[in-house]
matplotlib code that plots the C-alpha trace (Angstrom):
import matplotlib.pyplot as plt

x = [75.9, 72.8, 72.5, 69.9, 71.6, 74.6, 72.7, 71.3, 74.9, 76.0, 73.0, 73.8, 77.6, 76.4, 74.5, 77.5, 79.9, 77.5, 77.0, 80.6, 81.8, 84.9, 83.1, 81.8, 77.8, 78.2, 80.3, 78.7, 78.2, 80.9, 78.8, 77.8, 80.9, 81.2, 78.1, 77.7, 78.2, 75.3, 75.1, 76.9, 77.9, 79.6, 81.1, 82.8, 83.9, 86.8, 90.1, 93.3, 97.0, 100.3, 100.9, 97.3, 95.9, 92.6, 89.4, 86.4, 84.3, 81.0, 80.3, 82.9, 84.3, 83.0, 84.8, 83.2, 84.3, 82.0, 82.3, 82.0, 81.8, 83.2, 81.9, 80.7, 83.4, 82.1, 83.8, 84.6, 85.5, 86.9, 88.6, 88.5, 90.5, 89.1, 90.9, 92.7, 94.0, 94.9, 97.0, 98.6, 99.5, 101.1, 103.2, 104.4, 105.1, 105.1, 102.2, 98.7, 96.0, 94.2, 90.9, 89.8, 90.0, 93.8, 95.5, 98.2, 100.6, 99.8, 100.3, 103.5, 105.8, 104.0, 104.0, 107.7, 108.3, 106.5, 109.0, 112.0, 114.2, 113.3, 116.5, 115.4, 113.2, 110.2, 111.5, 113.6, 114.3, 116.6, 115.2, 115.5, 117.9, 119.7, 117.6, 118.1, 119.5, 117.9, 114.2, 112.2, 110.0, 107.3, 106.9, 103.8, 103.7, 102.3, 104.4, 104.4, 107.8, 107.0, 105.8, 108.9, 111.0, 109.4, 109.8, 113.5, 114.4, 112.4, 114.6, 117.7, 117.1, 115.7, 118.9, 121.2, 119.6, 120.4, 116.9, 115.8, 113.2, 110.8, 108.9, 105.4, 103.5, 99.9, 98.5, 95.8, 92.4, 90.6, 91.2, 94.8, 95.2, 93.7, 96.1, 99.2, 98.3, 97.5, 101.1, 102.7, 100.8, 102.2, 105.7, 105.2, 107.4, 108.2, 106.4, 104.2, 104.5, 101.9, 100.6, 97.5, 94.9, 91.8, 91.2, 87.9, 89.7, 92.1, 89.9, 90.2, 94.1, 94.6, 92.5, 94.4, 98.0, 96.4, 95.5, 99.1, 100.6, 102.3, 102.7, 101.4, 102.4, 100.1, 101.2, 99.3, 96.4, 93.9, 93.5, 92.7, 95.4, 94.7, 96.8, 99.5, 98.8, 98.4, 100.5, 100.0, 102.5, 102.5, 98.6, 95.6, 97.0, 100.0, 97.5, 95.3, 98.2, 99.4, 95.7, 96.2, 99.6, 98.4, 95.3, 97.6, 100.0, 97.6, 95.7, 98.6, 100.1, 96.6, 96.7, 93.7, 91.7, 92.9, 90.4, 91.3, 90.2, 91.5, 91.5, 91.5, 90.9, 88.7, 89.9, 93.3, 92.5, 95.3, 94.6, 90.8, 91.9, 94.4, 91.8, 88.9, 91.1, 91.6, 87.8, 87.1, 89.8, 90.6, 87.4, 86.9, 90.3, 90.3, 86.6, 87.5, 89.2, 87.5, 88.3, 86.3, 86.9, 86.6, 86.5, 87.8, 88.2, 91.3, 91.3, 92.0, 95.4, 98.0, 95.0, 93.5, 94.5, 91.5, 89.1, 91.5, 91.6, 87.7, 87.1, 89.2, 87.2, 84.3, 85.9, 88.3, 88.7, 90.4, 94.2, 95.3, 95.1, 95.7, 96.3, 95.9, 99.1, 101.6, 100.9, 97.5, 98.7, 101.0, 100.6, 98.3, 101.1, 101.7, 98.2, 97.6, 100.5, 99.1, 95.7, 97.2, 96.9, 100.3, 98.7, 97.3, 99.6, 99.8, 100.4, 100.7, 100.7, 103.1, 105.1, 106.7, 110.2, 108.7, 106.6, 109.9, 111.1, 108.0, 108.7, 112.2, 111.2, 108.4, 105.5, 104.3, 104.5, 104.9, 104.6, 103.9, 106.7, 106.8, 110.5, 110.6, 113.8, 113.1, 109.4, 110.9, 113.4, 110.6, 108.7, 111.6, 112.1, 108.6, 109.2, 112.1, 110.1, 107.4, 109.9, 111.2, 108.0, 108.9, 106.8, 105.4, 103.5, 105.8, 105.5, 102.3, 104.0, 106.8, 108.4, 107.0, 108.0, 106.3, 108.7, 108.8, 112.6, 114.0, 117.7, 118.2, 115.0, 116.8, 117.9, 116.7, 116.7, 113.9, 111.5, 113.7, 116.0, 119.3, 120.9, 118.0, 120.1, 122.9, 119.9, 118.1, 121.5, 122.0, 118.4, 119.0, 122.5, 124.1, 127.5, 127.5]
y = [112.8, 110.5, 107.0, 108.1, 111.1, 109.0, 106.5, 109.4, 110.9, 107.4, 106.8, 110.1, 109.0, 105.9, 107.8, 110.1, 107.0, 105.1, 108.0, 109.2, 108.8, 107.2, 104.6, 101.2, 101.3, 97.6, 98.5, 97.4, 100.0, 100.4, 100.4, 97.0, 95.3, 95.0, 95.0, 97.6, 96.8, 95.3, 98.5, 101.7, 100.4, 97.5, 99.8, 101.7, 98.4, 96.9, 95.6, 97.1, 95.5, 96.8, 100.4, 101.0, 99.2, 100.5, 98.7, 98.9, 96.7, 96.7, 94.4, 92.3, 93.7, 93.1, 91.1, 92.8, 95.8, 98.8, 101.6, 105.2, 106.2, 109.3, 112.9, 113.8, 115.4, 119.0, 122.0, 123.8, 127.4, 129.0, 126.9, 123.2, 122.2, 122.9, 125.9, 123.5, 121.1, 124.3, 125.7, 122.3, 121.9, 125.3, 124.7, 121.4, 122.4, 126.1, 125.9, 127.0, 124.4, 124.7, 126.8, 125.3, 122.5, 122.1, 121.3, 118.7, 121.5, 123.3, 120.3, 119.2, 121.5, 120.9, 117.0, 117.2, 119.0, 116.3, 113.8, 115.7, 114.7, 117.1, 118.8, 120.7, 119.9, 122.1, 122.8, 125.8, 127.3, 125.3, 124.1, 127.0, 125.0, 121.4, 118.5, 117.9, 114.0, 111.6, 112.0, 108.7, 108.2, 105.4, 104.6, 102.5, 100.6, 97.4, 94.4, 94.1, 94.8, 98.2, 99.5, 98.2, 99.9, 103.3, 102.4, 101.5, 104.8, 106.9, 105.1, 105.7, 109.6, 109.5, 107.9, 110.4, 112.9, 110.9, 109.7, 106.5, 104.7, 102.0, 100.4, 98.8, 96.6, 98.0, 94.7, 94.4, 95.1, 97.9, 95.8, 95.6, 99.1, 100.4, 97.8, 99.2, 102.9, 101.7, 100.2, 103.4, 105.4, 103.1, 103.9, 107.5, 108.7, 112.0, 111.7, 109.3, 108.7, 106.5, 106.3, 105.1, 104.5, 106.9, 108.7, 106.8, 103.7, 105.6, 108.5, 107.2, 106.9, 110.1, 112.0, 110.4, 111.1, 114.9, 114.6, 113.5, 116.3, 113.6, 115.2, 112.7, 112.9, 110.9, 110.9, 109.7, 109.0, 111.5, 112.5, 116.2, 118.1, 119.3, 122.6, 122.0, 118.3, 116.3, 117.0, 115.8, 115.0, 113.8, 113.9, 115.3, 118.3, 116.3, 113.7, 116.2, 117.9, 114.6, 114.0, 117.0, 115.9, 112.2, 113.7, 115.8, 113.3, 110.7, 113.1, 114.2, 110.8, 109.8, 112.6, 114.1, 111.0, 109.1, 106.2, 105.3, 102.8, 103.5, 100.7, 101.9, 100.5, 103.2, 102.8, 103.9, 107.5, 109.0, 107.1, 107.6, 111.5, 110.8, 109.1, 111.4, 114.4, 112.8, 111.9, 115.5, 117.2, 114.9, 114.9, 118.7, 119.5, 116.9, 116.7, 113.5, 111.9, 109.3, 108.4, 105.2, 104.8, 101.3, 100.7, 97.2, 95.1, 94.6, 90.9, 92.0, 93.4, 91.3, 89.5, 92.2, 90.8, 88.7, 91.7, 94.1, 91.6, 90.8, 94.7, 95.2, 92.4, 94.4, 97.6, 97.0, 101.0, 101.3, 102.0, 102.9, 101.0, 103.1, 101.5, 103.7, 102.3, 99.8, 96.7, 96.7, 96.2, 93.1, 90.7, 92.8, 93.3, 89.6, 89.1, 91.7, 90.4, 86.7, 88.4, 89.8, 93.4, 94.6, 97.8, 98.9, 101.0, 100.4, 103.1, 103.3, 105.8, 105.1, 102.3, 99.4, 98.1, 95.3, 98.2, 99.6, 96.3, 96.1, 99.4, 98.4, 95.3, 96.8, 95.2, 98.3, 101.9, 104.7, 105.5, 108.4, 108.1, 108.4, 107.8, 105.8, 107.1, 110.9, 110.6, 109.1, 111.8, 114.4, 112.9, 113.3, 116.8, 117.7, 116.0, 118.2, 121.5, 120.2, 120.0, 123.4, 125.0, 125.9, 126.4, 123.1, 124.0, 122.4, 119.1, 118.2, 118.5, 117.2, 117.4, 115.1, 112.9, 110.7, 107.9, 106.2, 105.3, 102.9, 102.2, 100.6, 99.4, 98.8, 102.6, 104.0, 107.5, 106.9, 109.8, 111.4, 114.8, 112.8, 114.7, 114.8, 113.4, 116.2, 118.9, 117.5, 117.6, 120.9, 122.2, 119.9, 122.0, 118.7, 119.8, 123.3]
z = [98.3, 98.9, 97.2, 95.1, 93.5, 93.1, 90.8, 88.8, 88.2, 87.4, 84.9, 83.1, 83.0, 81.3, 78.6, 78.2, 77.7, 75.5, 73.1, 73.0, 69.4, 70.6, 72.5, 71.3, 71.5, 72.9, 76.0, 79.1, 81.9, 84.3, 87.4, 86.4, 86.6, 90.3, 92.5, 95.2, 98.9, 100.8, 102.9, 103.4, 106.8, 105.1, 102.5, 105.7, 107.2, 105.9, 107.3, 105.6, 105.9, 106.2, 106.2, 105.1, 108.2, 109.5, 110.5, 112.5, 115.0, 112.8, 109.9, 108.2, 105.2, 101.9, 99.3, 96.6, 94.9, 94.5, 91.7, 92.9, 89.4, 87.9, 87.6, 84.1, 81.7, 81.1, 79.9, 83.0, 83.6, 86.8, 89.6, 89.0, 92.0, 95.5, 97.2, 99.7, 96.6, 94.6, 97.6, 98.2, 94.5, 94.5, 97.3, 96.0, 92.4, 92.3, 89.5, 89.4, 89.4, 86.0, 85.7, 82.6, 80.4, 78.9, 75.7, 75.1, 74.5, 77.7, 79.8, 78.2, 80.1, 83.4, 83.0, 82.1, 85.5, 87.3, 86.2, 87.2, 90.1, 93.1, 94.4, 97.5, 100.6, 101.2, 104.7, 104.5, 107.9, 110.5, 113.6, 116.4, 118.4, 118.1, 119.5, 123.0, 123.4, 125.7, 124.4, 124.4, 121.5, 120.9, 117.1, 116.1, 113.0, 111.3, 110.9, 107.1, 105.4, 104.0, 107.4, 109.1, 106.5, 107.3, 111.2, 110.7, 108.8, 111.4, 114.1, 112.2, 112.0, 115.8, 117.1, 115.0, 117.2, 120.4, 121.0, 122.4, 120.1, 121.2, 118.2, 118.8, 116.4, 116.2, 114.9, 112.4, 114.1, 116.1, 119.4, 118.7, 117.8, 121.2, 123.1, 121.1, 121.9, 125.5, 125.8, 124.1, 127.1, 129.5, 128.6, 129.4, 126.4, 125.4, 122.1, 120.5, 116.5, 114.5, 111.0, 108.8, 111.6, 111.7, 114.9, 115.7, 116.5, 118.9, 120.1, 123.7, 123.8, 121.6, 124.4, 126.9, 125.7, 125.3, 128.9, 129.9, 127.8, 125.7, 122.1, 119.2, 115.3, 113.3, 109.6, 106.5, 108.8, 107.8, 111.5, 112.2, 114.1, 117.7, 118.4, 120.9, 121.3, 118.0, 114.7, 111.3, 108.2, 104.9, 104.7, 103.1, 101.2, 100.0, 98.4, 97.0, 95.3, 94.0, 92.6, 90.3, 89.1, 88.3, 86.6, 84.4, 83.8, 82.8, 80.4, 78.5, 77.9, 76.6, 74.5, 76.0, 75.7, 78.6, 79.8, 83.2, 86.0, 89.5, 92.3, 95.9, 99.5, 100.8, 104.3, 103.8, 104.2, 102.3, 99.0, 99.3, 99.4, 96.3, 94.2, 95.0, 94.1, 90.7, 90.4, 91.1, 88.9, 85.7, 83.6, 84.3, 82.9, 80.3, 78.5, 76.6, 79.5, 82.0, 85.1, 86.9, 90.7, 91.8, 95.6, 96.3, 99.8, 101.6, 100.8, 97.1, 98.2, 96.1, 94.5, 92.5, 88.9, 88.3, 88.8, 86.7, 83.8, 83.9, 84.1, 81.0, 79.2, 79.8, 79.1, 76.3, 75.6, 79.1, 78.6, 82.0, 85.5, 88.4, 92.0, 94.9, 96.6, 95.1, 97.0, 95.5, 92.0, 92.8, 90.1, 87.9, 85.1, 84.8, 84.6, 81.8, 79.7, 79.8, 78.8, 75.9, 77.3, 77.2, 75.8, 79.0, 81.2, 85.1, 87.3, 91.3, 94.0, 96.9, 95.1, 97.1, 95.9, 93.9, 92.0, 91.0, 89.9, 87.8, 86.3, 85.5, 83.7, 81.8, 83.7, 85.1, 83.7, 86.5, 90.3, 92.3, 94.7, 98.5, 99.3, 102.6, 103.9, 103.4, 104.4, 107.7, 108.2, 107.4, 110.3, 112.6, 111.6, 112.5, 116.1, 116.6, 115.5, 117.8, 120.9, 120.2, 119.4, 116.0, 113.0, 111.5, 108.4, 105.9, 107.5, 105.6, 102.1, 100.3, 96.9, 94.6, 91.5, 89.3, 88.3, 84.8, 84.6, 87.2, 86.6, 90.1, 91.6, 95.0, 95.2, 98.6, 96.5, 94.1, 94.0, 96.8, 97.1, 96.5, 99.3, 101.8, 104.6, 104.0, 103.9, 106.9, 108.9, 108.0, 109.2, 112.3, 112.9, 113.4, 111.9, 113.6]

ax = plt.figure().add_subplot(projection="3d")
ax.plot(x, y, z, "-o")
ax.set_aspect("equal")
plt.show()
């Protein structure tokens, strides 16, 4: 979409918001809340941190947030979700995506299902043969706590198979990304596993790994697979499906009048997919709902609270704050309570342990879980299937739970299939 067309759509959206009966005529247009970035290049260049690391060698990241705006709410008929999103949603939930605006009564059983603890992995076929011991695996990760947790869980699963794991910290900028992958190439491992970094920063290294016939898994990265060389897991289709689930969950809780602001860091590819899925789906299936997507800088991670409270001062009708990933929302609940906005519900995607603690103590409301242990074992499951030449189609998806009740914030099973390790052991034929 061109910038001029975007401005036209946003202007129309303002008119709708100002004329809607449930809106205050004094409401400030949402686009005015945060200035747009200096240029499209600036918007495309920001350095993320942690698991969400990605950057580029161009302009410095803007510290300003930009509003992408939401699509106008219209009464839609026919498919609301894209074919790819609808297919992924069906695989994850067993349900069809909506094809027309819904009622609260229609959403109630669907939303109840989204909150149920999953009981089965999506992978049903055992591996064709047991893993061959002695494989050498290079796993690349960022050095922040949640990324280290994923690395440790992957290492645990790989060592269970008799594989040797070498961990490599990828650093925090494009030069360090390339150096880390160069180091992995130098090890000449049997496989390289990485996450979170777009291909544009690693193209030379991925091409070299392909030339060396060393298979690569990139999970949660937005990288396109290459047949027989580059494999993907927990990526675009999963986050498209999660966007549909989250849209329906928020709409139902808001009695089909949910007014939501979403915050995201654009350069974490999967969260960008997730929030854009909501942006494309929510207002079409819920005519009186609104979703306003705000793109913020990497520097706002853990420091977002002032921008959220300022936004809510300008838009007092907003009742839901959605953060594209858990660490982005740290401190927001405390700030809203201090500002007297305890009526606003906070939801995150991919919550960290601190977010679960916040749900337990009432500072946050809900989280779309990406369980660390189960996700990590799924990556290692894919690795085995790659080595065996087995089908790998289920690797991109996993069961999803929206969590609102957290009895034990330290539990490693929040959002997970409770016996996922036992199920994987069976799939991997470890007890045969």
